[in-house]
C-alpha positions, -999 to +999 in steps of 0.1 A: -578+808+358-549+776+355-556+749+379-527+736+394-511+702+387-525+679+410-497+654+424-495+618+417-474+591+437-460+570+410-465+535+433-456+509+408-462+497+374-477+458+366-465+434+347-485+448+319-474+479+314-498+502+338-485+525+355-505+534+391-506+564+410-522+577+442-535+612+442-540+612+480-516+592+506-532+563+517-509+546+551-503+509+545-523+510+509-511+510+477-545+515+461-547+533+428-565+566+420-544+570+386-532+552+358-512+558+332-524+536+299-519+533+270-501+568+272-534+576+286-542+592+320-575+573+335-586+583+368-612+561+387-646+575+389-683+567+376-693+568+343-719+558+317-699+522+324-702+527+360-669+520+381-636+518+363-609+544+353-619+570+329-595+592+302-589+622+320-570+655+309-566+675+345-532+689+346-511+665+365-477+658+378-458+627+385-434+625+420-412+593+433-411+610+471-437+606+490-427+639+508-432+654+475-467+651+484-467+670+519-484+696+502-512+690+482-545+714+475-576+697+475 
């Protein structure tokens, strides 16, 4: 079964070059639950080193407009 890519809203790039993304619209917030670092997508989650960003291989689609986030499979 093919998984539908998760939509990630690009919310900006830090001076360090890390690009930040949201998978859910958090009105009035710029909290990121995904980042792109060293060309690897990482997700904020609890792992063997506690809460931090861990590499993930989930299918994703980067969007730049909030309107593109209107429909998102959960």
